[in-house]
BAMI-503865 format. One line per field, with one value per residue (C-alpha): residue in three letters; x, y, z; residue number from 1. Coordinates in pm, 1 decimal, padded with zeros to 6 digits. Last residue first. Layout:
<pts>
rest	ALA  ...
X	X  ...
Y	Y  ...
Z	Z  ...
nr	NUM  ...
</pts>
This chain:
<pts>
rest	UNK  UNK  UNK  UNK  UNK  UNK  UNK  UNK  UNK  UNK  UNK  UNK  UNK  UNK  UNK  UNK  UNK  UNK  UNK  UNK  UNK  UNK  UNK  UNK  UNK  UNK  UNK  UNK  UNK  UNK  UNK  UNK  UNK  UNK  UNK  UNK  UNK  UNK  UNK  UNK  UNK  UNK  UNK  UNK  UNK  UNK  UNK  UNK  UNK  UNK  UNK  UNK  UNK  UNK  UNK  UNK  UNK  UNK  UNK  UNK  UNK  UNK  UNK  UNK  UNK  UNK  UNK  UNK  UNK  UNK  UNK  UNK  UNK  UNK  UNK  UNK  UNK  UNK  UNK  UNK  UNK  UNK  UNK  UNK  UNK  UNK  UNK  UNK  UNK  UNK  UNK  UNK  UNK  UNK  UNK  UNK  UNK  UNK  UNK  UNK  UNK  UNK  UNK  UNK  UNK  UNK  UNK  UNK  UNK  UNK  UNK  UNK  UNK  UNK  UNK  UNK  UNK  UNK  UNK  UNK  UNK  UNK  UNK  UNK  UNK  UNK  UNK  UNK  UNK  UNK  UNK  UNK  UNK  UNK  UNK  UNK  UNK  UNK  UNK  UNK  UNK  UNK  UNK  UNK  UNK  UNK  UNK  UNK  UNK  UNK  UNK  UNK  UNK  UNK  UNK  UNK  UNK  UNK  UNK  UNK  UNK  UNK  UNK  UNK  UNK  UNK  UNK  UNK  UNK  UNK  UNK  UNK  UNK  UNK  UNK  UNK  UNK  UNK  UNK  UNK  UNK  UNK  UNK  UNK  UNK  UNK  UNK  UNK  UNK  UNK  UNK  UNK  UNK  UNK  UNK  UNK  UNK  UNK  UNK  UNK  UNK  UNK  UNK  UNK  UNK  UNK  UNK  UNK  UNK  UNK  UNK  UNK  UNK  UNK  UNK  UNK  UNK  UNK  UNK  UNK  UNK  UNK  UNK  UNK  UNK  UNK  UNK  UNK  UNK  UNK  UNK  UNK  UNK  UNK  UNK  UNK  UNK  UNK  UNK  UNK  UNK  UNK  UNK  UNK  UNK  UNK  UNK  UNK  UNK  UNK  UNK  UNK  UNK  UNK  UNK  UNK  UNK  UNK  UNK  UNK  UNK  UNK  UNK  UNK  UNK  UNK  UNK  UNK  UNK  UNK  UNK  UNK  UNK  UNK  UNK  UNK  UNK  UNK  UNK  UNK  UNK  UNK  UNK  UNK  UNK  UNK  UNK  UNK  UNK  UNK  UNK  UNK  UNK  UNK  UNK  UNK  UNK  UNK  UNK  UNK  UNK  UNK  UNK  UNK  UNK  UNK  UNK  UNK  UNK  UNK  UNK  UNK  UNK  UNK  UNK  UNK  UNK  UNK  UNK  UNK  UNK  UNK  UNK  UNK  UNK  UNK  UNK  UNK  UNK  UNK  UNK  UNK  UNK  UNK  UNK  UNK  UNK  UNK  UNK  UNK  UNK  UNK  UNK  UNK  UNK  UNK  UNK  UNK  UNK
X	00025.4  00240.4  00434.5  00347.5  -00009.4  -00061.3  00106.8  -00174.4  -00430.6  -00281.6  -00231.5  -00603.6  -00663.5  -00318.3  -00458.0  -00309.9  -00059.8  00032.0  00385.9  00327.6  00001.6  00186.0  00430.2  00150.3  -00053.2  -00296.9  -00622.2  -00810.9  -01159.0  -01352.2  -01508.0  -01533.8  -01236.7  -01213.4  -01085.0  -00970.5  -01212.0  -01336.1  -01272.9  -01091.1  -01251.4  -01045.6  -01271.3  -01247.1  -01427.5  -01327.8  -01404.8  -01351.3  -01327.7  -01444.0  -01351.5  -00972.3  -00938.4  -00886.2  -00840.1  -00958.8  -00873.7  -01020.2  -00797.4  -00897.6  -01190.9  -01193.6  -01384.9  -01348.1  -01478.8  -01664.6  -01805.6  -01746.4  -01976.4  -01971.1  -02308.1  -02144.1  -01887.6  -02165.8  -02350.0  -02034.8  -01989.8  -02357.2  -02317.2  -02002.9  -02180.6  -02137.9  -02077.4  -02181.1  -02031.3  -01915.3  -01560.4  -01358.2  -00981.8  -00854.2  -00705.3  -00683.1  -00867.0  -01010.8  -00920.7  -01229.1  -01414.9  -01359.2  -01207.7  -01413.4  -01228.1  -01055.3  -01133.8  -00871.9  -00919.3  -00620.4  -00434.0  -00244.3  -00457.2  -00782.0  -00847.1  -01115.7  -01003.0  -01343.6  -01339.5  -01648.4  -01710.6  -01858.7  -01842.1  -01781.1  -01838.2  -01571.2  -01681.1  -01663.0  -01328.1  -01261.6  -01166.5  -00792.7  -00652.1  -00278.6  -00224.8  -00382.1  -00079.6  00155.2  -00024.8  00250.3  00232.6  00601.3  00587.3  00263.8  00391.4  00725.0  00976.9  01253.0  01212.1  01212.8  01536.4  01383.3  01591.6  01469.7  01113.6  01111.1  00734.7  00517.0  00369.9  00263.1  00285.0  00637.9  00748.6  01107.4  01175.1  00881.8  00765.1  01123.5  01174.4  00866.4  00958.1  01318.8  01210.9  01067.2  01357.4  01612.8  01462.7  01405.7  01767.1  01897.8  01702.9  01814.9  01623.1  01477.5  01361.3  01044.6  00806.7  00939.8  00836.6  00495.7  00452.9  00500.9  00247.4  00005.2  00020.3  -00065.5  -00377.5  -00480.8  -00442.6  -00663.6  -00925.7  -00937.7  -01043.7  -00883.3  -00627.3  -00901.8  -00786.8  -00597.5  -00296.8  -00020.4  00215.7  00488.0  00240.3  00016.1  00315.4  00482.2  00161.4  00072.2  00417.4  00389.7  00035.6  00130.1  00195.4  00400.3  00397.2  00577.2  00895.4  01035.1  01348.5  01286.2  01257.3  01190.5  00975.9  00773.3  00747.9  00638.8  00389.1  00221.0  00219.8  00050.5  -00208.3  -00314.0  -00150.9  -00342.6  -00407.0  -00229.8  -00386.3  -00193.8  00136.7  00056.9  -00030.2  00269.3  00516.0  00805.8  00637.1  00718.5  00884.9  00768.5  00732.7  00495.9  00146.9  00127.9  00416.6  00315.6  -00044.3  00080.2  00288.7  -00015.1  -00231.6  00047.5  00084.1  -00294.3  -00305.7  -00028.2  -00203.6  -00530.5  -00350.4  -00396.7  -00176.1  00203.5  00251.3  00219.1  00317.7  00549.7  00285.2  00021.4  00246.0  00303.4  -00070.7  -00126.2  00141.0  00396.2  00413.1  00363.6  00602.0  00874.2  00832.1  00839.5  01169.9  01347.1  01059.8  01211.0  01504.4  01278.4  01025.2  01278.2  01457.1  01126.8  00995.3  01294.0  01267.5  00886.7  00851.9  01086.1  00926.8  00584.8  00293.4  -00029.3  00116.2  00488.0  00457.0  00309.0  00584.4  00850.7  00726.7  00720.3  01068.6  01209.6  01056.6  01190.0  01544.7  01727.2  01958.6  02032.8  01715.5  01504.2  01733.6  01691.3  01980.1  01798.9  01839.0  01988.0  02273.7  02163.6  01807.1  01895.7  02091.1  01797.2  01550.2  01772.7  01837.1  01467.8  01377.4
Y	03114.2  02959.8  02649.6  02414.7  02537.7  02423.8  02092.6  02002.4  02108.6  01894.8  01607.6  01577.2  01256.0  01137.6  01090.2  01316.4  01146.3  01441.1  01579.6  01874.5  01959.9  01957.2  02216.7  02424.0  02420.5  02137.7  02142.5  01817.7  01687.0  01370.7  01522.6  01902.1  02128.5  02502.7  02736.5  03085.9  03363.2  03521.0  03215.0  03196.6  02965.4  02815.7  02659.1  02345.4  02167.5  01804.0  01534.8  01202.4  00884.7  00536.6  00170.8  00165.3  00517.0  00819.7  01167.7  01498.4  01858.5  02206.3  02498.1  02694.8  02932.1  03205.7  03269.5  03532.2  03578.7  03255.6  03202.6  02840.5  02579.7  02303.2  02431.6  02772.3  02618.4  02437.6  02768.0  02931.3  02645.1  02675.5  03047.8  02991.3  02718.0  02358.2  02060.7  01756.4  01482.8  01723.2  01767.7  01843.7  01841.4  01493.7  01279.9  00904.0  00640.0  00452.2  00582.1  00402.6  00193.4  00138.7  00353.4  00654.8  00956.1  01203.2  01564.5  01836.0  02206.0  02419.3  02639.9  02966.5  03260.5  03066.3  02787.0  02590.1  02419.9  02296.3  02031.5  01998.8  01660.0  01516.9  01138.8  00955.4  00578.6  00402.9  00210.8  -00163.5  -00308.2  -00428.2  -00793.1  -00849.7  -01048.4  -01104.4  -01107.4  -00864.0  -00662.4  -00956.3  -01145.8  -01160.0  -01541.4  -01586.2  -01321.1  -01452.3  -01809.2  -01736.7  -02003.1  -01807.2  -01489.0  -01674.8  -01518.9  -01175.8  -00877.0  -00882.1  -00907.0  -00568.1  -00576.1  -00308.8  -00035.7  -00060.5  -00374.4  -00472.1  -00813.4  -00693.2  -00503.9  -00563.9  -00896.2  -01019.3  -00922.0  -01100.3  -01424.8  -01389.4  -01330.5  -01679.6  -01850.7  -01657.3  -01760.1  -02116.6  -02133.9  -02007.3  -02272.8  -02565.5  -02677.6  -03026.3  -03065.3  -03155.7  -03104.7  -02751.8  -02653.5  -02810.2  -02565.8  -02271.8  -02410.2  -02485.9  -02123.1  -02027.6  -02243.8  -02091.4  -01744.0  -01838.5  -01986.9  -01660.4  -01472.5  -01129.1  -01288.9  -01358.2  -01659.2  -01593.5  -01808.0  -01797.4  -02000.9  -01735.8  -01450.4  -01567.2  -01672.2  -01331.0  -01137.3  -01362.1  -01312.0  -00933.9  -00936.0  -01153.1  -01527.0  -01649.6  -02030.7  -02211.1  -02420.5  -02304.3  -02091.4  -01927.5  -01554.7  -01565.2  -01879.4  -01861.2  -01482.7  -01481.0  -01764.1  -01600.9  -01264.9  -01417.1  -01620.4  -01337.1  -01198.2  -00914.1  -01097.3  -01437.0  -01758.4  -01732.8  -01758.9  -02101.4  -02255.7  -02084.9  -02249.1  -02061.9  -01890.8  -01523.9  -01473.3  -01261.0  -01550.3  -01724.5  -01690.7  -01368.4  -01178.5  -01298.9  -01191.9  -00846.6  -00824.2  -00928.0  -00659.6  -00404.8  -00500.8  -00496.6  -00134.0  -00044.2  -00215.3  -00044.6  00279.4  00228.3  00529.4  00524.5  00895.1  00859.2  00516.3  00652.0  00905.4  00630.3  00422.7  00720.7  00773.9  00405.3  00380.4  00109.4  -00194.5  -00458.4  -00275.6  -00264.0  -00636.4  -00726.0  -00556.5  -00236.4  00007.4  00356.4  00265.3  00006.3  00270.0  00517.2  00249.3  00106.7  00454.2  00523.8  00195.9  00193.6  00505.5  00372.9  00026.4  00168.6  00123.1  -00079.1  -00374.9  -00306.2  -00204.3  -00540.8  -00728.8  -00504.2  -00564.7  -00943.2  -00959.7  -00721.5  -00920.4  -01243.0  -01096.5  -01191.4  -00899.0  -00726.8  -00808.1  -00563.1  -00278.0  -00334.2  -00375.3  -00479.3  -00819.7  -00827.3  -01078.0  -01311.6  -01291.4  -01377.4  -01682.5  -01793.8  -01760.1  -01940.4  -02225.6  -02264.3  -02274.6
Z	00576.2  00308.3  00212.0  00497.9  00479.8  00121.1  00198.6  00438.5  00180.7  -00095.7  00148.4  00221.0  00023.6  00129.9  00480.0  00751.6  00981.2  01200.0  01199.9  00966.3  01142.2  01473.7  01342.3  01187.7  01509.2  01572.7  01767.3  01824.8  01745.1  01834.1  02143.3  02127.2  02090.3  02140.3  01873.4  01962.8  01866.5  01544.6  01333.4  01003.3  00747.5  00464.9  00206.8  -00003.4  -00287.4  -00314.5  -00570.1  -00393.2  -00598.8  -00511.3  -00551.3  -00525.9  -00388.3  -00610.2  -00467.6  -00605.5  -00533.9  -00561.1  -00466.8  -00157.2  -00144.1  00117.4  00438.4  00712.4  01065.2  01127.3  01477.7  01578.1  01730.0  01468.4  01345.5  01300.4  01066.1  00879.5  00833.0  00696.0  00449.7  00349.6  00279.1  00074.3  -00121.3  -00017.7  -00247.2  -00046.6  00171.5  00443.3  00567.7  00878.8  00809.2  00873.0  01148.7  01104.3  01308.3  01012.7  00667.0  00527.4  00783.6  01153.3  01428.4  01321.7  01176.5  01405.2  01316.3  01295.9  01372.6  01282.3  01527.0  01555.9  01443.0  01440.3  01195.2  01015.3  00695.0  00580.2  00306.4  00087.0  -00065.9  -00386.7  -00390.7  -00718.7  -00722.0  -00923.4  -01230.3  -01176.1  -01267.9  -01619.6  -01677.5  -01698.1  -01987.3  -01964.8  -02252.9  -02498.8  -02616.4  -02553.0  -02828.6  -03090.4  -03121.7  -03036.4  -02765.0  -02612.8  -02624.4  -02454.7  -02560.3  -02734.7  -02527.5  -02195.0  -02063.8  -02130.0  -02241.4  -02603.5  -02473.0  -02304.6  -02248.8  -02412.4  -02191.7  -01830.7  -01616.2  -01726.4  -01849.2  -01819.0  -01494.9  -01259.4  -01398.6  -01422.1  -01061.8  -00928.6  -01103.1  -00983.9  -00624.1  -00589.1  -00767.7  -00561.0  -00227.2  -00345.6  -00463.5  -00130.0  00060.8  -00153.0  -00458.7  -00503.4  -00860.7  -01051.7  -00760.3  -00706.8  -01059.7  -00992.8  -00702.8  -00940.0  -01189.3  -00905.1  -00795.5  -01152.2  -01143.5  -00811.7  -00962.0  -01254.9  -01020.9  -00824.3  -01138.2  -01173.9  -01405.7  -01660.2  -01861.8  -02185.4  -02093.6  -02354.7  -02135.0  -02098.3  -02131.0  -01847.3  -01638.3  -01663.1  -01592.0  -01298.7  -01147.1  -01160.1  -01022.9  -00725.3  -00699.3  -00405.3  -00415.8  -00133.5  -00147.8  00190.0  00169.9  00507.8  00442.4  00067.8  00047.5  00369.5  00358.7  -00006.1  00034.3  00332.2  00154.2  -00151.4  00038.5  00270.5  00583.5  00749.5  01075.7  01102.2  00971.7  00644.1  00826.3  00968.3  00631.9  00469.2  00705.8  00863.7  01156.8  01218.1  01555.2  01847.9  02091.6  01847.4  01999.9  02199.6  02040.2  01693.3  01757.2  01858.5  01541.5  01335.3  01490.8  01432.5  01067.4  01031.8  01144.2  00901.1  00609.8  00705.0  00622.3  00248.2  00174.4  00181.1  00248.9  00625.0  00757.4  01025.8  01125.7  01142.6  01367.9  01597.1  01627.0  01702.0  01973.7  01893.4  02121.7  01851.1  01618.8  01884.3  01956.2  01582.0  01507.3  01408.5  01463.0  01427.9  01200.0  01038.6  00935.2  00792.5  00589.2  00462.7  00374.6  00149.5  -00044.8  -00041.0  -00256.2  -00526.0  -00506.4  -00593.4  -00351.5  -00386.8  -00192.7  -00167.1  00197.8  00296.4  00112.9  00264.1  00618.2  00573.9  00424.6  00685.1  00970.3  00815.2  00828.4  00507.2  00579.5  00248.4  00057.5  00257.4  00150.3  -00225.2  -00471.3  -00785.6  -00947.0  -01297.6  -01321.5  -01043.0  -01169.6  -01529.7  -01414.4  -01199.0  -01486.9  -01737.6  -01493.6  -01416.1  -01786.3
nr	349  348  347  346  345  344  343  342  341  340  339  338  337  336  335  334  333  332  331  330  329  328  327  326  325  324  323  322  321  320  319  318  317  316  315  314  313  312  311  310  309  308  307  306  305  304  303  302  301  300  299  298  297  296  295  294  293  292  291  290  289  288  287  286  285  284  283  282  281  280  279  278  277  276  275  274  273  272  271  270  269  268  267  266  265  264  263  262  261  260  259  258  257  256  255  254  253  252  251  250  249  248  247  246  245  244  243  242  241  240  239  238  237  236  235  234  233  232  231  230  229  228  227  226  225  224  223  222  221  220  219  218  217  216  215  214  213  212  211  210  209  208  207  206  205  204  203  202  201  200  199  198  197  196  195  194  193  192  191  190  189  188  187  186  185  184  183  182  181  180  179  178  177  176  175  174  173  172  171  170  169  168  167  166  165  164  163  162  161  160  159  158  157  156  155  154  153  152  151  150  149  148  147  146  145  144  143  142  141  140  139  138  137  136  135  134  133  132  131  130  129  128  127  126  125  124  123  122  121  120  119  118  117  116  115  114  113  112  111  110  109  108  107  106  105  104  103  102  101  100  99  98  97  96  95  94  93  92  91  90  89  88  87  86  85  84  83  82  81  80  79  78  77  76  75  74  73  72  71  70  69  68  67  66  65  64  63  62  61  60  59  58  57  56  55  54  53  52  51  50  49  48  47  46  45  44  43  42  41  40  39  38  37  36  35  34  33  32  31  30  29  28  27  26  25  24  23  22  21  20  19  18  17  16  15  14  13  12  11  10  9  8  7  6  5  4  3  2  1
</pts>
C-alpha cells in the first residue's frame, strides 16, 4: 500500500510554490493559509506574502495593519494574527526557528495537532501524523469506516493508523515528507470532497472498502452542523466629497482589529439610517440604497442592507474611526463581508 501511494504521488503531485524550497517557514505558512482557503487562492497569496515577509523575523516585526492588508482576501483573519503571535514566540524562545518535534510545535500559538504534525513531517521528515479533512476522507473510504469524522475520537483513530504505518517500516526523511503529502494530495485530486471520487485513478482502487462495497456516497459520515445564526445588519457608507468613514472593530472577537464601514445589527429604514448618521455626529445631505449583500461565516450569516450617505460638510473622526479616500480604501484590509461595497467604489463614484 505504501509503495503504491508513493508511486502515485511522484507521478501526480502538483507543482506548488511552498514545495519548492522545503523551508519550514514556507511549510508552516502554507498550512495555515490552506485552512479554509482553496489552493488556487493560496498559491498567488503565498507568493505575494513571502515576497513581503520572507522569513520569521520579518513576520514577527510586521505592523498589524500591514499584516492585515497582506492577508486581505483570505478571510479568517485570526489566522494572520496567530501567525504573528507564533512568529514572536519563535523569536523569543527558539531563535526564530520552528522546532522539529510535534510536541513542541503544538505548544506554540495558533498551531493545532494537524499543523504541528504537518510541519514536523513535511519540513523535517519526522514520522508524525498530519490528518486533515482530505486525509480523513481517504482513510474513511479505504477502511470502510462509518464513524463520524467530526468526532475527535475518529480523528485520533486515524492518526494512529498513520503512526502504525511508520511502526511497520523505517522511512528516510524524504519518504516521510512524500508519504505525508501523498495522503493529502490523493484526497484533493482523487478522493475529492465534492462530487463522486475518481476511483479509476486511485492507487487503492482494488482494496478500498467503500469502492468495493459501493458506499462512497455515504462514507465518510459527517454529522450535520448546527444551523447558522442569521444576523440582519445595515451598513452605512458615510462619505463626504473625498473620504469614507471607516470604523475599527474591537481587538477581540469576530474580525478583530479590522476596519469596516459602520454598521448596525438591525434592518434600518431610510429615516432610521439618517437618524443613525446624525447620532454619529454627521449632517446627512443625501441618501441612496446600495445593493443588498450577505456573507457566511462558519457559525453565523450576515444579511446586509446598505445605504450610501453623503454628508453636508467634511467628515471629522472620533475615536475608533478613520477617514479613507478611494486610494486608501483600496489598500485597507476590509473584511470579505464588506468586499462587495469596497469593490463598488473601486468601479464607480
